[in-house]
KOLNU-241876 format. One record per residue: residue number from 1; chain; x, y, z of N, C-alpha, C, O in turn. Coordinates in Angstrom, 2 decimals, always signed. Layout:
BEGIN
> NUM	A	X	Y	Z	X	Y	Z	X	Y	Z	X	Y	Z
...
END
This chain:
BEGIN
> 1	A	+76.66	+94.93	+55.86	+77.79	+94.70	+56.74	+77.58	+93.37	+57.46	+76.47	+93.05	+57.88
> 2	A	+78.63	+92.62	+57.59	+78.60	+91.34	+58.27	+78.92	+91.55	+59.75	+80.02	+91.97	+60.10
> 3	A	+77.94	+91.24	+60.61	+78.12	+91.45	+62.05	+79.21	+90.56	+62.62	+79.74	+90.83	+63.70
> 4	A	+79.55	+89.50	+61.90	+80.57	+88.56	+62.37	+81.90	+88.71	+61.64	+82.77	+87.84	+61.72
> 5	A	+82.06	+89.82	+60.93	+83.31	+90.06	+60.20	+84.49	+90.05	+61.16	+84.43	+90.62	+62.24
> 6	A	+85.56	+89.40	+60.74	+86.80	+89.40	+61.51	+87.69	+90.48	+60.91	+88.05	+90.42	+59.73
> 7	A	+88.04	+91.44	+61.72	+88.85	+92.57	+61.26	+90.33	+92.20	+61.31	+90.78	+91.51	+62.22
> 8	A	+91.06	+92.67	+60.33	+92.49	+92.40	+60.26	+93.25	+93.69	+60.01	+92.69	+94.71	+59.61
> 9	A	+94.53	+93.62	+60.25	+95.43	+94.73	+59.93	+96.74	+94.11	+59.50	+96.99	+92.93	+59.75
> 10	A	+97.58	+94.90	+58.87	+98.89	+94.41	+58.46	+99.93	+94.82	+59.49	+99.94	+95.96	+59.96
> 11	A	+100.79	+93.89	+59.83	+101.91	+94.16	+60.72	+103.14	+94.35	+59.84	+103.65	+93.40	+59.25
> 12	A	+103.59	+95.59	+59.76	+104.72	+95.91	+58.90	+106.05	+95.85	+59.65	+107.10	+96.14	+59.07
> 13	A	+106.01	+95.47	+60.93	+107.25	+95.40	+61.69	+108.02	+94.11	+61.40	+109.19	+94.00	+61.74
> 14	A	+107.37	+93.17	+60.77	+108.06	+91.93	+60.40	+108.24	+91.90	+58.88	+107.47	+92.49	+58.13
> 15	A	+109.26	+91.20	+58.46	+109.52	+91.07	+57.03	+109.42	+89.60	+56.69	+110.16	+88.80	+57.27
> 16	A	+108.57	+89.19	+55.80	+107.61	+90.05	+55.10	+106.47	+90.47	+56.03	+106.26	+89.86	+57.08
> 17	A	+105.75	+91.49	+55.64	+104.62	+91.93	+56.46	+103.59	+90.81	+56.49	+103.53	+89.97	+55.60
> 18	A	+102.78	+90.81	+57.55	+101.79	+89.74	+57.67	+100.46	+90.31	+58.14	+100.41	+91.35	+58.80
> 19	A	+99.41	+89.63	+57.78	+98.07	+90.02	+58.17	+97.81	+89.50	+59.59	+98.08	+88.33	+59.88
> 20	A	+97.28	+90.37	+60.46	+97.03	+90.03	+61.85	+95.52	+90.07	+62.11	+94.85	+91.04	+61.75
> 21	A	+95.01	+89.03	+62.73	+93.60	+88.95	+63.10	+93.37	+89.80	+64.35	+94.02	+89.58	+65.37
> 22	A	+92.46	+90.77	+64.27	+92.16	+91.65	+65.41	+90.89	+91.24	+66.16	+90.63	+91.75	+67.25
> 23	A	+90.11	+90.33	+65.58	+88.87	+89.90	+66.21	+87.65	+90.51	+65.54	+87.76	+91.24	+64.56
> 24	A	+86.49	+90.19	+66.11	+85.21	+90.67	+65.57	+84.69	+91.83	+66.42	+85.35	+92.27	+67.35
> 25	A	+83.50	+92.31	+66.09	+82.91	+93.45	+66.80	+82.78	+93.16	+68.30	+83.02	+94.04	+69.12
> 26	A	+82.39	+91.93	+68.66	+82.29	+91.59	+70.10	+83.63	+91.77	+70.79	+83.68	+92.29	+71.90
> 27	A	+84.71	+91.34	+70.16	+86.04	+91.52	+70.75	+86.34	+93.00	+70.97	+86.82	+93.40	+72.04
> 28	A	+86.04	+93.81	+69.96	+86.34	+95.25	+70.06	+85.56	+95.90	+71.21	+86.12	+96.70	+71.95
> 29	A	+84.30	+95.54	+71.35	+83.48	+96.12	+72.43	+84.03	+95.72	+73.78	+84.17	+96.56	+74.67
> 30	A	+84.35	+94.45	+73.95	+84.82	+93.95	+75.25	+86.20	+94.52	+75.59	+86.48	+94.82	+76.75
> 31	A	+87.06	+94.67	+74.57	+88.40	+95.21	+74.81	+88.40	+96.72	+74.95	+89.42	+97.31	+75.31
> 32	A	+87.25	+97.35	+74.65	+87.16	+98.81	+74.80	+87.66	+99.59	+73.61	+87.98	+100.77	+73.73
> 33	A	+87.72	+98.94	+72.46	+88.15	+99.63	+71.24	+86.93	+100.00	+70.42	+85.90	+99.34	+70.49
> 34	A	+87.06	+101.04	+69.64	+85.94	+101.50	+68.82	+86.21	+101.25	+67.35	+87.32	+101.44	+66.85
> 35	A	+85.17	+100.82	+66.67	+85.24	+100.69	+65.22	+84.74	+101.96	+64.56	+85.29	+102.42	+63.56
> 36	A	+83.72	+102.52	+65.13	+83.08	+103.73	+64.62	+82.61	+104.55	+65.82	+82.87	+104.18	+66.97
> 37	A	+81.93	+105.64	+65.56	+81.38	+106.44	+66.63	+80.40	+105.59	+67.45	+79.51	+104.96	+66.87
> 38	A	+80.56	+105.54	+68.76	+79.71	+104.68	+69.58	+78.25	+105.13	+69.58	+77.95	+106.33	+69.58
> 39	A	+77.34	+104.15	+69.57	+75.92	+104.48	+69.66	+75.41	+104.36	+71.09	+74.28	+104.74	+71.38
> 40	A	+76.24	+103.85	+71.96	+75.90	+103.75	+73.38	+77.18	+103.86	+74.19	+78.26	+103.53	+73.71
> 41	A	+77.06	+104.33	+75.41	+78.22	+104.42	+76.30	+78.43	+103.13	+77.08	+79.40	+103.01	+77.82
> 42	A	+77.53	+102.18	+76.91	+77.58	+100.95	+77.69	+78.07	+99.77	+76.86	+77.36	+99.30	+75.97
> 43	A	+79.28	+99.29	+77.13	+79.75	+98.09	+76.43	+78.82	+96.90	+76.66	+78.64	+96.06	+75.77
> 44	A	+78.23	+96.82	+77.84	+77.32	+95.72	+78.15	+76.11	+95.75	+77.22	+75.71	+94.71	+76.69
> 45	A	+75.53	+96.93	+77.04	+74.38	+97.05	+76.15	+74.76	+96.80	+74.69	+73.96	+96.27	+73.93
> 46	A	+75.97	+97.17	+74.31	+76.42	+96.91	+72.94	+76.61	+95.41	+72.72	+76.27	+94.90	+71.65
> 47	A	+77.15	+94.70	+73.71	+77.28	+93.25	+73.60	+75.89	+92.63	+73.45	+75.68	+91.76	+72.61
> 48	A	+74.95	+93.07	+74.26	+73.57	+92.58	+74.18	+73.00	+92.84	+72.77	+72.39	+91.95	+72.17
> 49	A	+73.20	+94.04	+72.27	+72.71	+94.40	+70.93	+73.32	+93.50	+69.86	+72.61	+92.98	+69.00
> 50	A	+74.62	+93.30	+69.91	+75.29	+92.47	+68.91	+74.78	+91.03	+68.95	+74.57	+90.42	+67.91
> 51	A	+74.59	+90.49	+70.16	+74.07	+89.13	+70.28	+72.65	+89.04	+69.75	+72.28	+88.05	+69.11
> 52	A	+71.84	+90.06	+70.01	+70.47	+90.08	+69.48	+70.46	+90.11	+67.96	+69.53	+89.60	+67.33
> 53	A	+71.48	+90.70	+67.37	+71.57	+90.81	+65.91	+72.21	+89.58	+65.27	+72.36	+89.51	+64.05
> 54	A	+72.58	+88.61	+66.09	+73.13	+87.36	+65.56	+74.63	+87.23	+65.60	+75.19	+86.37	+64.92
> 55	A	+75.30	+88.04	+66.38	+76.75	+87.93	+66.50	+77.13	+86.56	+67.07	+76.52	+86.08	+68.03
> 56	A	+78.13	+85.95	+66.48	+78.60	+84.64	+66.94	+79.63	+84.84	+68.05	+80.54	+85.65	+67.92
> 57	A	+79.46	+84.10	+69.11	+80.35	+84.24	+70.27	+81.52	+83.27	+70.24	+82.29	+83.20	+71.20
> 58	A	+81.66	+82.51	+69.15	+82.74	+81.53	+69.08	+83.86	+81.93	+68.13	+84.73	+81.12	+67.82
> 59	A	+83.85	+83.17	+67.67	+84.90	+83.66	+66.78	+86.16	+83.94	+67.60	+86.08	+84.50	+68.70
> 60	A	+87.30	+83.55	+67.07	+88.57	+83.73	+67.77	+89.28	+85.00	+67.30	+89.22	+85.37	+66.13
> 61	A	+89.95	+85.66	+68.25	+90.77	+86.82	+67.90	+92.18	+86.33	+67.58	+92.43	+85.13	+67.51
> 62	A	+93.10	+87.24	+67.40	+94.47	+86.89	+67.05	+95.20	+86.11	+68.12	+96.21	+85.45	+67.83
> 63	A	+94.72	+86.16	+69.35	+95.32	+85.40	+70.45	+94.63	+84.06	+70.66	+94.96	+83.32	+71.58
> 64	A	+93.66	+83.75	+69.78	+92.93	+82.49	+69.90	+91.88	+82.49	+70.99	+91.51	+81.43	+71.50
> 65	A	+91.39	+83.67	+71.35	+90.39	+83.82	+72.42	+89.03	+84.18	+71.86	+88.92	+84.95	+70.91
> 66	A	+87.98	+83.62	+72.46	+86.62	+84.00	+72.12	+86.28	+85.28	+72.87	+86.99	+85.64	+73.81
> 67	A	+85.22	+85.97	+72.48	+84.81	+87.16	+73.24	+84.56	+86.85	+74.73	+84.90	+87.65	+75.60
> 68	A	+83.97	+85.70	+75.02	+83.73	+85.33	+76.42	+85.04	+85.17	+77.17	+85.16	+85.63	+78.31
> 69	A	+86.02	+84.54	+76.57	+87.32	+84.39	+77.23	+87.98	+85.74	+77.48	+88.61	+85.94	+78.52
> 70	A	+87.82	+86.66	+76.54	+88.36	+88.02	+76.71	+87.66	+88.71	+77.88	+88.30	+89.36	+78.70
> 71	A	+86.34	+88.57	+77.96	+85.57	+89.18	+79.06	+85.97	+88.58	+80.40	+86.10	+89.30	+81.39
> 72	A	+86.16	+87.28	+80.44	+86.58	+86.63	+81.70	+87.95	+87.11	+82.13	+88.16	+87.41	+83.31
> 73	A	+88.88	+87.18	+81.19	+90.23	+87.64	+81.53	+90.22	+89.07	+82.06	+90.97	+89.41	+82.98
> 74	A	+89.35	+89.91	+81.48	+89.24	+91.32	+81.90	+88.32	+91.48	+83.11	+88.15	+92.59	+83.62
> 75	A	+87.74	+90.37	+83.57	+86.85	+90.37	+84.74	+85.66	+91.32	+84.56	+85.30	+92.07	+85.48
> 76	A	+85.07	+91.28	+83.40	+83.91	+92.13	+83.10	+82.65	+91.33	+83.40	+82.03	+90.75	+82.51
> 77	A	+82.30	+91.33	+84.67	+81.19	+90.50	+85.16	+79.86	+90.82	+84.49	+79.07	+89.92	+84.21
> 78	A	+79.61	+92.10	+84.24	+78.34	+92.48	+83.62	+78.23	+91.92	+82.20	+77.14	+91.52	+81.78
> 79	A	+79.32	+91.88	+81.48	+79.31	+91.31	+80.13	+79.19	+89.80	+80.20	+78.48	+89.19	+79.39
> 80	A	+79.87	+89.18	+81.14	+79.78	+87.73	+81.32	+78.32	+87.35	+81.61	+77.84	+86.33	+81.13
> 81	A	+77.65	+88.16	+82.39	+76.24	+87.91	+82.71	+75.37	+87.95	+81.45	+74.44	+87.16	+81.31
> 82	A	+75.67	+88.86	+80.52	+74.93	+88.92	+79.26	+75.13	+87.61	+78.49	+74.17	+87.08	+77.93
> 83	A	+76.35	+87.10	+78.45	+76.60	+85.83	+77.78	+75.79	+84.71	+78.44	+75.29	+83.82	+77.75
> 84	A	+75.66	+84.75	+79.75	+74.84	+83.77	+80.45	+73.37	+83.89	+80.04	+72.71	+82.89	+79.80
> 85	A	+72.88	+85.12	+79.97	+71.49	+85.37	+79.57	+71.17	+84.79	+78.20	+70.05	+84.34	+77.96
> 86	A	+72.15	+84.80	+77.30	+71.95	+84.31	+75.95	+72.33	+82.83	+75.80	+72.38	+82.31	+74.68
> 87	A	+72.60	+82.17	+76.91	+72.88	+80.73	+76.88	+74.22	+80.36	+76.31	+74.42	+79.21	+75.91
> 88	A	+75.14	+81.29	+76.26	+76.48	+81.01	+75.71	+77.33	+80.29	+76.74	+78.21	+79.51	+76.39
> 89	A	+77.07	+80.56	+78.01	+77.74	+79.84	+79.09	+76.80	+78.76	+79.55	+75.66	+79.03	+79.92
> 90	A	+77.27	+77.53	+79.51	+76.41	+76.42	+79.91	+76.69	+75.95	+81.30	+76.05	+75.02	+81.78
END
């Protein structure tokens, strides 16, 4: 499995249907969505785990936002701090 895979879905409400970028695993964790059964109850710890495994923090979601931008918009200070710990915020 590619830890940096960008997940997509089809939007059938438009004609023709189109593929929509949903973001990567970091986006899903920060937005509070699940890909599979969670292995931890802490989104902060999951972000830390993904970064330790080599997750890229510069992948854009369908709105053109990085995971850090999503965390900032949602005011998730604990997750922002993890990005600081890993040197993603300069």
